[in-house]
Every structure is written in C-alpha cells, then in structure tokens.
C-alpha positions in Angstrom: -90.2 -89.6 24.5 -90.2 -92.5 26.7 -91.7 -95.3 25.3 -92.0 -94.0 21.9 -89.5 -93.6 19.0 -89.5 -91.1 16.5 -90.3 -93.2 13.7 -93.6 -94.5 15.6 -94.5 -91.2 16.6 -94.6 -90.1 13.0 -96.1 -93.1 11.6 -98.7 -92.5 14.3 -98.9 -88.9 13.2 -99.1 -89.4 9.8 -101.6 -91.9 9.9 -104.1 -89.0 11.5 -102.9 -86.4 8.9 -101.4 -88.0 5.9 -100.3 -84.7 4.3 -98.2 -84.1 7.7 -94.4 -83.3 6.6 -91.9 -84.5 9.1 -88.2 -83.7 9.4 -86.0 -86.2 11.7 -83.0 -84.6 13.6 -80.4 -86.4 15.0 -80.1 -86.6 18.7 -76.5 -87.5 18.8 -73.9 -84.6 18.3 -71.3 -87.2 17.0 -73.7 -89.4 15.0 -74.4 -92.0 17.7 -75.4 -95.6 16.4 -78.5 -93.5 14.4 -78.5 -93.7 11.0 -80.9 -92.1 8.3 -80.7 -95.1 6.7 -83.3 -96.5 9.1 -85.9 -94.1 8.0 -88.5 -94.2 5.0 -87.1 -92.9 1.5 -87.3 -89.1 0.9 -87.4 -88.7 4.4 -85.8 -84.9 5.6 -82.9 -85.5 8.0 -80.8 -83.1 10.2 -77.8 -84.1 11.4 -76.2 -82.3 14.5 -74.3 -80.4 14.7 -76.1 -77.9 11.9 -75.7 -74.4 11.0 -78.7 -71.8 10.5 -78.2 -72.3 6.7 -78.6 -76.0 6.8 -81.4 -75.8 8.9 -83.2 -73.1 6.6 -81.9 -75.5 3.5 -83.5 -78.7 5.0 -86.8 -76.8 6.0 -86.9 -75.5 2.3 -86.6 -79.4 1.2 -89.6 -80.4 3.5 -91.7 -77.4 2.4 -91.2 -78.1 -1.5 -91.5 -82.0 -1.0 -94.8 -83.3 -2.7 -96.7 -85.8 -1.7 
C-alpha cells in the first residue's frame, strides 16, 4: 500500500462504514519494529508466523466483537 499505512487505511474505511471490523496482521515474520501497542484498543491483531488454529481463533474474536 504505497503511501498509506494500515492504520490510515482502516480509519478511512471505518469512516465510510463505522461497523466495519478490521484485523491487523504483522508484516514481519520476526516481529520487525511493528508493535500491536500502536493500534487502537480492542484491535484484533495477528502476528506472523501463525497457524490455522490461531487464525481461526482471531477471526472468531473479531466476529464476536461487539461495537
């Protein structure tokens, strides 16, 4: 996403669709310099590497989140 960060994209999309649920995924297998603490509270975050079971758990968490 040249020129647009994940937080900025999510904010733009949520402005158009406030009920939109967003999951953030790390883009560095080693954790890089990204931190889930830079995300808004109660944000669903998936860190690489992950298993299918972890993906399923995070998706369930996201779907069950109430706005």
